[in-house]
C-alpha positions in Angstrom: 0.0 0.1 0.1 1.6 3.4 -1.1 1.7 6.1 1.4 -0.8 9.2 0.4 1.1 12.5 -0.6 0.3 15.2 2.0 0.3 18.9 1.5 0.8 21.6 4.0 0.3 25.4 3.6 3.4 27.5 3.4 4.2 31.3 2.8 6.5 31.9 0.0 8.5 35.0 -1.0 10.1 35.9 -4.2 12.2 39.1 -5.1 11.4 40.4 -8.6 12.5 44.0 -9.9 13.1 45.6 -6.4 9.8 44.3 -5.2 8.9 41.3 -2.9 6.0 39.1 -3.9 4.5 36.9 -1.3 2.0 33.9 -1.8 0.5 31.4 0.5 0.1 28.0 -1.2 -0.2 24.3 -0.4 2.8 22.3 -1.4 3.8 18.7 -1.0 5.0 18.2 2.7 8.6 17.0 1.5 9.2 20.5 0.0 7.8 22.3 2.9 11.3 23.2 4.5 11.9 26.7 5.9 14.5 28.6 3.9 14.4 26.0 1.0 14.2 27.7 -2.6 11.4 26.3 -4.9 10.2 26.4 -8.5 6.5 26.6 -8.7 3.9 26.9 -11.5 2.2 30.2 -11.9 -1.4 30.8 -13.2 -0.2 30.3 -16.9 1.2 26.9 -15.7 4.6 28.2 -16.4 7.5 27.2 -13.9 8.8 30.2 -11.9 12.1 29.9 -10.0 13.1 31.6 -7.0 10.4 31.1 -4.4 11.8 30.9 -0.8 9.7 29.3 1.9 9.4 31.6 4.6 6.9 30.0 6.8 5.4 26.5 7.0 2.0 26.1 8.7 2.3 22.5 10.0 -0.9 22.4 12.1 -3.0 20.8 9.0 -1.9 18.4 6.5 -4.2 17.7 3.6 -4.3 15.3 0.6 -3.8 16.7 -2.9 -7.7 16.8 -3.3 -8.2 18.5 -0.1 -5.6 21.1 -0.8 -6.8 21.9 -4.2 -10.3 22.5 -2.9 -9.1 24.9 -0.4 -6.8 26.7 -2.9 -9.9 27.2 -5.1 -12.2 28.4 -2.3 -11.0 31.9 -2.1 -12.1 32.4 -5.7 -15.8 31.5 -4.9 -15.5 33.9 -1.8 -14.3 36.8 -4.0 -17.0 36.2 -6.8 -19.6 36.6 -4.0 -18.1 39.5 -2.0 -16.5 41.6 -4.8 -18.7 44.5 -6.0 
């Protein structure tokens, strides 16, 4: 029986043209290491290098399906609340 891949929520930071960009995303637990530099996909499914893990929220671990549902939930909230 294979072990199910678990995801944890992390805050990442990337320096780009004198500005810091921050995101909070779900990533596989094995990559959720503070100060690790990652390459992640952007909205256009292109790989972007240089994201640094600055905080790991270890309290909750989810399956990939659960993490994807949570990652998409904010979009529905915005649709309902934005004017």
